[in-house]
C-alpha positions as CSV (number, residue, x, y, z in Angstrom):
1,V,0.0,0.0,0.0
2,R,1.4,3.4,-0.9
3,V,0.7,6.4,1.3
4,V,1.1,10.2,1.1
5,V,1.9,12.1,4.2
6,A,0.0,15.3,4.2
7,W,-1.7,17.9,6.4
8,C,-5.3,17.0,7.3
9,E,-7.5,20.0,7.7
10,L,-10.2,17.9,9.4
11,R,-7.9,16.4,12.0
12,E,-5.5,19.4,12.1
13,G,-2.4,17.3,11.9
14,L,-0.2,15.3,9.7
15,R,-1.9,12.1,8.5
16,N,-1.1,9.2,6.2
17,F,-3.4,8.9,3.2
18,R,-3.7,5.7,1.1
19,T,-3.2,6.7,-2.5
20,D,-5.8,4.2,-3.7
21,R,-8.4,6.1,-1.6
22,I,-7.6,9.6,-2.6
23,T,-10.4,10.9,-4.9
24,G,-9.2,14.5,-5.3
25,A,-6.7,17.0,-4.3
26,V,-6.2,20.7,-4.6
27,P,-2.6,21.9,-5.0
28,L,-1.7,25.1,-3.1
29,D,1.1,27.6,-3.3
30,A,1.9,27.0,0.4
31,F,5.3,25.7,1.2
32,F,7.1,24.6,4.5
33,R,10.6,25.8,3.6
34,G,13.0,25.3,6.4
35,E,10.6,23.4,8.5
36,G,11.5,19.9,7.4
37,D,13.1,18.8,10.7
38,R,10.2,20.1,12.8
39,L,7.6,18.5,10.6
40,R,9.5,15.2,10.4
41,K,9.6,15.1,14.2
42,L,5.9,15.9,14.5
43,W,5.2,13.1,12.0
44,T,7.4,10.5,13.8
45,D,6.2,11.5,17.2
46,G,2.7,10.6,16.1
47,W,3.8,7.0,15.6
48,T,4.3,6.4,19.3
49,N,2.0,9.0,21.0
50,R,-1.3,7.5,19.9
51,P,-3.8,6.5,22.7
52,S,-4.0,2.7,23.0
53,A,-7.2,1.0,21.9
54,A,-9.6,-0.1,24.6
C-alpha cells in the first residue's frame, strides 16, 4: 500500500493517506521551507503517541 503524508484540515495534523483512496486534491502555493526537521519530528512523534485501543 502506498501512502502520502500530508496535512489533514479535518484532524488538524499530519496524516497518512492511502493513494488508492484519494479521490481528489487541490494543490496550493503554500510551502514549508526550512521546517523539514520540525515536521518530520511531528510526524514520527505521532507513531508512538497514539492512545491505545480499549
